[in-house]
PDB file as gemmi writes it, atoms N, CA and C in Angstrom:
CRYST1    1.000    1.000    1.000  90.00  90.00  90.00 P 1                      
ATOM      1  N   MET A   1     -25.647   1.599  35.111  1.00  0.00           N  
ATOM      2  CA  MET A   1     -25.644   0.304  34.458  1.00  0.00           C  
ATOM      3  C   MET A   1     -25.169  -0.719  35.472  1.00  0.00           C  
ATOM      4  N   GLY A   2     -25.930  -1.783  35.619  1.00  0.00           N  
ATOM      5  CA  GLY A   2     -25.586  -2.824  36.575  1.00  0.00           C  
ATOM      6  C   GLY A   2     -24.404  -3.657  36.149  1.00  0.00           C  
ATOM      7  N   GLY A   3     -23.905  -4.452  37.085  1.00  0.00           N  
ATOM      8  CA  GLY A   3     -22.734  -5.269  36.820  1.00  0.00           C  
ATOM      9  C   GLY A   3     -22.940  -6.290  35.724  1.00  0.00           C  
ATOM     10  N   LEU A   4     -24.101  -6.963  35.744  1.00  0.00           N  
ATOM     11  CA  LEU A   4     -24.371  -7.969  34.729  1.00  0.00           C  
ATOM     12  C   LEU A   4     -24.521  -7.333  33.349  1.00  0.00           C  
ATOM     13  N   ALA A   5     -25.202  -6.190  33.296  1.00  0.00           N  
ATOM     14  CA  ALA A   5     -25.362  -5.503  32.015  1.00  0.00           C  
ATOM     15  C   ALA A   5     -24.006  -5.060  31.473  1.00  0.00           C  
ATOM     16  N   LEU A   6     -23.135  -4.596  32.349  1.00  0.00           N  
ATOM     17  CA  LEU A   6     -21.798  -4.169  31.929  1.00  0.00           C  
ATOM     18  C   LEU A   6     -20.983  -5.362  31.428  1.00  0.00           C  
ATOM     19  N   LEU A   7     -21.104  -6.484  32.100  1.00  0.00           N  
ATOM     20  CA  LEU A   7     -20.408  -7.699  31.667  1.00  0.00           C  
ATOM     21  C   LEU A   7     -20.898  -8.142  30.290  1.00  0.00           C  
ATOM     22  N   LEU A   8     -22.200  -8.164  30.101  1.00  0.00           N  
ATOM     23  CA  LEU A   8     -22.762  -8.561  28.808  1.00  0.00           C  
ATOM     24  C   LEU A   8     -22.361  -7.577  27.710  1.00  0.00           C  
ATOM     25  N   LEU A   9     -22.317  -6.296  28.031  1.00  0.00           N  
ATOM     26  CA  LEU A   9     -21.871  -5.298  27.068  1.00  0.00           C  
ATOM     27  C   LEU A   9     -20.424  -5.556  26.654  1.00  0.00           C  
ATOM     28  N   GLY A  10     -19.570  -5.826  27.626  1.00  0.00           N  
ATOM     29  CA  GLY A  10     -18.163  -6.099  27.333  1.00  0.00           C  
ATOM     30  C   GLY A  10     -17.982  -7.333  26.474  1.00  0.00           C  
ATOM     31  N   ILE A  11     -18.678  -8.405  26.819  1.00  0.00           N  
ATOM     32  CA  ILE A  11     -18.583  -9.635  26.030  1.00  0.00           C  
ATOM     33  C   ILE A  11     -19.112  -9.405  24.616  1.00  0.00           C  
ATOM     34  N   GLY A  12     -20.212  -8.671  24.507  1.00  0.00           N  
ATOM     35  CA  GLY A  12     -20.769  -8.366  23.193  1.00  0.00           C  
ATOM     36  C   GLY A  12     -19.817  -7.563  22.333  1.00  0.00           C  
ATOM     37  N   LEU A  13     -19.152  -6.582  22.932  1.00  0.00           N  
ATOM     38  CA  LEU A  13     -18.179  -5.784  22.181  1.00  0.00           C  
ATOM     39  C   LEU A  13     -17.010  -6.634  21.700  1.00  0.00           C  
ATOM     40  N   VAL A  14     -16.504  -7.494  22.567  1.00  0.00           N  
ATOM     41  CA  VAL A  14     -15.383  -8.364  22.178  1.00  0.00           C  
ATOM     42  C   VAL A  14     -15.792  -9.280  21.037  1.00  0.00           C  
ATOM     43  N   LEU A  15     -16.959  -9.916  21.158  1.00  0.00           N  
ATOM     44  CA  LEU A  15     -17.408 -10.830  20.107  1.00  0.00           C  
ATOM     45  C   LEU A  15     -17.642 -10.105  18.785  1.00  0.00           C  
ATOM     46  N   THR A  16     -18.172  -8.894  18.848  1.00  0.00           N  
ATOM     47  CA  THR A  16     -18.395  -8.112  17.635  1.00  0.00           C  
ATOM     48  C   THR A  16     -17.079  -7.779  16.950  1.00  0.00           C  
ATOM     49  N   LEU A  17     -16.115  -7.283  17.705  1.00  0.00           N  
ATOM     50  CA  LEU A  17     -14.827  -6.921  17.115  1.00  0.00           C  
ATOM     51  C   LEU A  17     -14.080  -8.144  16.598  1.00  0.00           C  
ATOM     52  N   GLU A  18     -14.101  -9.235  17.362  1.00  0.00           N  
ATOM     53  CA  GLU A  18     -13.435 -10.456  16.916  1.00  0.00           C  
ATOM     54  C   GLU A  18     -14.110 -11.004  15.658  1.00  0.00           C  
ATOM     55  N   GLY A  19     -15.422 -10.993  15.651  1.00  0.00           N  
ATOM     56  CA  GLY A  19     -16.146 -11.487  14.490  1.00  0.00           C  
ATOM     57  C   GLY A  19     -15.859 -10.672  13.244  1.00  0.00           C  
ATOM     58  N   LEU A  20     -15.804  -9.355  13.395  1.00  0.00           N  
ATOM     59  CA  LEU A  20     -15.480  -8.497  12.253  1.00  0.00           C  
ATOM     60  C   LEU A  20     -14.078  -8.768  11.734  1.00  0.00           C  
ATOM     61  N   ALA A  21     -13.130  -8.952  12.647  1.00  0.00           N  
ATOM     62  CA  ALA A  21     -11.754  -9.233  12.227  1.00  0.00           C  
ATOM     63  C   ALA A  21     -11.684 -10.527  11.428  1.00  0.00           C  
ATOM     64  N   PHE A  22     -12.353 -11.576  11.912  1.00  0.00           N  
ATOM     65  CA  PHE A  22     -12.339 -12.862  11.198  1.00  0.00           C  
ATOM     66  C   PHE A  22     -13.090 -12.776   9.877  1.00  0.00           C  
ATOM     67  N   ALA A  23     -14.158 -11.995   9.836  1.00  0.00           N  
ATOM     68  CA  ALA A  23     -14.963 -11.905   8.610  1.00  0.00           C  
ATOM     69  C   ALA A  23     -14.294 -11.041   7.547  1.00  0.00           C  
ATOM     70  N   LEU A  24     -13.656  -9.956   7.970  1.00  0.00           N  
ATOM     71  CA  LEU A  24     -13.117  -8.997   7.002  1.00  0.00           C  
ATOM     72  C   LEU A  24     -11.671  -9.269   6.602  1.00  0.00           C  
ATOM     73  N   ALA A  25     -10.907  -9.928   7.460  1.00  0.00           N  
ATOM     74  CA  ALA A  25      -9.489 -10.124   7.147  1.00  0.00           C  
ATOM     75  C   ALA A  25      -8.990 -11.472   7.669  1.00  0.00           C  
ATOM     76  N   PRO A  26      -9.545 -12.567   7.187  1.00  0.00           N  
ATOM     77  CA  PRO A  26      -9.119 -13.869   7.718  1.00  0.00           C  
ATOM     78  C   PRO A  26      -7.640 -14.174   7.474  1.00  0.00           C  
ATOM     79  N   SER A  27      -7.087 -13.737   6.348  1.00  0.00           N  
ATOM     80  CA  SER A  27      -5.667 -14.026   6.095  1.00  0.00           C  
ATOM     81  C   SER A  27      -4.768 -13.218   7.036  1.00  0.00           C  
ATOM     82  N   ARG A  28      -5.203 -12.023   7.412  1.00  0.00           N  
ATOM     83  CA  ARG A  28      -4.413 -11.229   8.359  1.00  0.00           C  
ATOM     84  C   ARG A  28      -4.420 -11.875   9.744  1.00  0.00           C  
ATOM     85  N   ILE A  29      -5.517 -12.535  10.095  1.00  0.00           N  
ATOM     86  CA  ILE A  29      -5.579 -13.248  11.368  1.00  0.00           C  
ATOM     87  C   ILE A  29      -4.556 -14.384  11.364  1.00  0.00           C  
ATOM     88  N   GLU A  30      -4.473 -15.108  10.248  1.00  0.00           N  
ATOM     89  CA  GLU A  30      -3.482 -16.181  10.143  1.00  0.00           C  
ATOM     90  C   GLU A  30      -2.066 -15.635  10.256  1.00  0.00           C  
ATOM     91  N   ASP A  31      -1.806 -14.493   9.628  1.00  0.00           N  
ATOM     92  CA  ASP A  31      -0.479 -13.868   9.733  1.00  0.00           C  
ATOM     93  C   ASP A  31      -0.171 -13.484  11.174  1.00  0.00           C  
ATOM     94  N   ALA A  32      -1.162 -12.929  11.865  1.00  0.00           N  
ATOM     95  CA  ALA A  32      -0.962 -12.528  13.261  1.00  0.00           C  
ATOM     96  C   ALA A  32      -0.693 -13.748  14.141  1.00  0.00           C  
ATOM     97  N   LEU A  33      -1.412 -14.837  13.899  1.00  0.00           N  
ATOM     98  CA  LEU A  33      -1.183 -16.055  14.671  1.00  0.00           C  
ATOM     99  C   LEU A  33       0.202 -16.625  14.403  1.00  0.00           C  
ATOM    100  N   ASP A  34       0.659 -16.579  13.156  1.00  0.00           N  
ATOM    101  CA  ASP A  34       2.021 -17.027  12.839  1.00  0.00           C  
ATOM    102  C   ASP A  34       3.059 -16.181  13.571  1.00  0.00           C  
ATOM    103  N   LEU A  35       2.822 -14.878  13.612  1.00  0.00           N  
ATOM    104  CA  LEU A  35       3.737 -13.983  14.334  1.00  0.00           C  
ATOM    105  C   LEU A  35       3.762 -14.332  15.819  1.00  0.00           C  
ATOM    106  N   LEU A  36       2.594 -14.572  16.397  1.00  0.00           N  
ATOM    107  CA  LEU A  36       2.540 -14.932  17.812  1.00  0.00           C  
ATOM    108  C   LEU A  36       3.248 -16.248  18.087  1.00  0.00           C  
ATOM    109  N   ARG A  37       3.129 -17.203  17.172  1.00  0.00           N  
ATOM    110  CA  ARG A  37       3.812 -18.497  17.353  1.00  0.00           C  
ATOM    111  C   ARG A  37       5.324 -18.333  17.390  1.00  0.00           C  
ATOM    112  N   ARG A  38       5.830 -17.360  16.643  1.00  0.00           N  
ATOM    113  CA  ARG A  38       7.285 -17.159  16.579  1.00  0.00           C  
ATOM    114  C   ARG A  38       7.826 -16.405  17.802  1.00  0.00           C  
ATOM    115  N   LEU A  39       6.962 -15.745  18.558  1.00  0.00           N  
ATOM    116  CA  LEU A  39       7.418 -15.010  19.736  1.00  0.00           C  
ATOM    117  C   LEU A  39       7.727 -15.983  20.869  1.00  0.00           C  
ATOM    118  N   PRO A  40       8.730 -15.675  21.662  1.00  0.00           N  
ATOM    119  CA  PRO A  40       9.011 -16.517  22.832  1.00  0.00           C  
ATOM    120  C   PRO A  40       7.829 -16.488  23.811  1.00  0.00           C  
ATOM    121  N   ALA A  41       7.695 -17.558  24.584  1.00  0.00           N  
ATOM    122  CA  ALA A  41       6.578 -17.666  25.528  1.00  0.00           C  
ATOM    123  C   ALA A  41       6.574 -16.504  26.516  1.00  0.00           C  
ATOM    124  N   GLU A  42       7.728 -16.089  26.969  1.00  0.00           N  
ATOM    125  CA  GLU A  42       7.806 -14.982  27.938  1.00  0.00           C  
ATOM    126  C   GLU A  42       7.269 -13.684  27.340  1.00  0.00           C  
ATOM    127  N   THR A  43       7.560 -13.441  26.071  1.00  0.00           N  
ATOM    128  CA  THR A  43       7.061 -12.240  25.402  1.00  0.00           C  
ATOM    129  C   THR A  43       5.541 -12.298  25.271  1.00  0.00           C  
ATOM    130  N   ARG A  44       5.015 -13.468  24.905  1.00  0.00           N  
ATOM    131  CA  ARG A  44       3.557 -13.622  24.813  1.00  0.00           C  
ATOM    132  C   ARG A  44       2.904 -13.419  26.167  1.00  0.00           C  
ATOM    133  N   ARG A  45       3.530 -13.938  27.215  1.00  0.00           N  
ATOM    134  CA  ARG A  45       3.004 -13.765  28.567  1.00  0.00           C  
ATOM    135  C   ARG A  45       2.985 -12.286  28.944  1.00  0.00           C  
ATOM    136  N   ASN A  46       4.062 -11.583  28.658  1.00  0.00           N  
ATOM    137  CA  ASN A  46       4.125 -10.153  28.980  1.00  0.00           C  
ATOM    138  C   ASN A  46       3.092  -9.351  28.188  1.00  0.00           C  
ATOM    139  N   LEU A  47       2.876  -9.710  26.927  1.00  0.00           N  
ATOM    140  CA  LEU A  47       1.846  -9.043  26.129  1.00  0.00           C  
ATOM    141  C   LEU A  47       0.461  -9.299  26.716  1.00  0.00           C  
ATOM    142  N   GLY A  48       0.218 -10.510  27.174  1.00  0.00           N  
ATOM    143  CA  GLY A  48      -1.066 -10.836  27.794  1.00  0.00           C  
ATOM    144  C   GLY A  48      -1.291 -10.063  29.075  1.00  0.00           C  
ATOM    145  N   ILE A  49      -0.252  -9.962  29.899  1.00  0.00           N  
ATOM    146  CA  ILE A  49      -0.360  -9.193  31.146  1.00  0.00           C  
ATOM    147  C   ILE A  49      -0.615  -7.725  30.842  1.00  0.00           C  
ATOM    148  N   ALA A  50       0.094  -7.186  29.860  1.00  0.00           N  
ATOM    149  CA  ALA A  50      -0.092  -5.784  29.486  1.00  0.00           C  
ATOM    150  C   ALA A  50      -1.504  -5.541  28.952  1.00  0.00           C  
ATOM    151  N   ALA A  51      -2.008  -6.471  28.139  1.00  0.00           N  
ATOM    152  CA  ALA A  51      -3.365  -6.327  27.591  1.00  0.00           C  
ATOM    153  C   ALA A  51      -4.402  -6.388  28.709  1.00  0.00           C  
ATOM    154  N   ALA A  52      -4.214  -7.301  29.651  1.00  0.00           N  
ATOM    155  CA  ALA A  52      -5.152  -7.405  30.770  1.00  0.00           C  
ATOM    156  C   ALA A  52      -5.118  -6.138  31.629  1.00  0.00           C  
ATOM    157  N   ALA A  53      -3.926  -5.609  31.872  1.00  0.00           N  
ATOM    158  CA  ALA A  53      -3.807  -4.383  32.666  1.00  0.00           C  
ATOM    159  C   ALA A  53      -4.459  -3.198  31.956  1.00  0.00           C  
ATOM    160  N   LEU A  54      -4.247  -3.103  30.653  1.00  0.00           N  
ATOM    161  CA  LEU A  54      -4.876  -2.034  29.882  1.00  0.00           C  
ATOM    162  C   LEU A  54      -6.393  -2.176  29.905  1.00  0.00           C  
ATOM    163  N   GLY A  55      -6.882  -3.391  29.757  1.00  0.00           N  
ATOM    164  CA  GLY A  55      -8.314  -3.635  29.815  1.00  0.00           C  
ATOM    165  C   GLY A  55      -8.905  -3.229  31.156  1.00  0.00           C  
ATOM    166  N   LEU A  56      -8.241  -3.605  32.233  1.00  0.00           N  
ATOM    167  CA  LEU A  56      -8.718  -3.216  33.563  1.00  0.00           C  
ATOM    168  C   LEU A  56      -8.701  -1.705  33.746  1.00  0.00           C  
ATOM    169  N   ALA A  57      -7.662  -1.057  33.241  1.00  0.00           N  
ATOM    170  CA  ALA A  57      -7.592   0.400  33.336  1.00  0.00           C  
ATOM    171  C   ALA A  57      -8.722   1.070  32.559  1.00  0.00           C  
ATOM    172  N   LEU A  58      -9.041   0.538  31.388  1.00  0.00           N  
ATOM    173  CA  LEU A  58     -10.134   1.106  30.600  1.00  0.00           C  
ATOM    174  C   LEU A  58     -11.484   0.880  31.275  1.00  0.00           C  
ATOM    175  N   ILE A  59     -11.672  -0.286  31.883  1.00  0.00           N  
ATOM    176  CA  ILE A  59     -12.909  -0.545  32.622  1.00  0.00           C  
ATOM    177  C   ILE A  59     -13.024   0.417  33.798  1.00  0.00           C  
ATOM    178  N   TRP A  60     -11.944   0.582  34.537  1.00  0.00           N  
ATOM    179  CA  TRP A  60     -11.953   1.503  35.664  1.00  0.00           C  
ATOM    180  C   TRP A  60     -12.264   2.924  35.188  1.00  0.00           C  
ATOM    181  N   LEU A  61     -11.631   3.344  34.097  1.00  0.00           N  
ATOM    182  CA  LEU A  61     -11.861   4.689  33.576  1.00  0.00           C  
ATOM    183  C   LEU A  61     -13.317   4.879  33.152  1.00  0.00           C  
ATOM    184  N   ALA A  62     -13.872   3.875  32.491  1.00  0.00           N  
ATOM    185  CA  ALA A  62     -15.278   3.964  32.067  1.00  0.00           C  
ATOM    186  C   ALA A  62     -16.200   4.066  33.276  1.00  0.00           C  
ATOM    187  N   ARG A  63     -15.937   3.275  34.299  1.00  0.00           N  
ATOM    188  CA  ARG A  63     -16.761   3.332  35.513  1.00  0.00           C  
ATOM    189  C   ARG A  63     -16.580   4.669  36.222  1.00  0.00           C  
ATOM    190  N   PHE A  64     -15.361   5.178  36.262  1.00  0.00           N  
ATOM    191  CA  PHE A  64     -15.067   6.447  36.929  1.00  0.00           C  
ATOM    192  C   PHE A  64     -15.762   7.606  36.214  1.00  0.00           C  
ATOM    193  N   LEU A  65     -15.716   7.600  34.886  1.00  0.00           N  
ATOM    194  CA  LEU A  65     -16.310   8.691  34.118  1.00  0.00           C  
ATOM    195  C   LEU A  65     -17.840   8.645  34.136  1.00  0.00           C  
ATOM    196  N   SER A  66     -18.413   7.452  34.317  1.00  0.00           N  
ATOM    197  CA  SER A  66     -19.879   7.354  34.317  1.00  0.00           C  
ATOM    198  C   SER A  66     -20.468   7.623  35.696  1.00  0.00           C  
ATOM    199  N   ALA A  67     -19.627   7.717  36.721  1.00  0.00           N  
ATOM    200  CA  ALA A  67     -20.133   7.947  38.093  1.00  0.00           C  
ATOM    201  C   ALA A  67     -20.464   9.398  38.339  1.00  0.00           C  
TER     202      ALA A  67                                                      
END                                                                             
């Protein structure tokens, strides 16, 4: 799978999951956003870094396993 196809696949998966979350549980999304607002900025930053690192690790693992 080429780089562009992999990028489009990733974006499509994110949009699908995000869309399902908003469609199936909109009030839970509001609750989650309220929770995030109450967290200190440093905690939100650390969660973002951890999520990005996990995402990169999963991409690497997927590429490694498909090779």
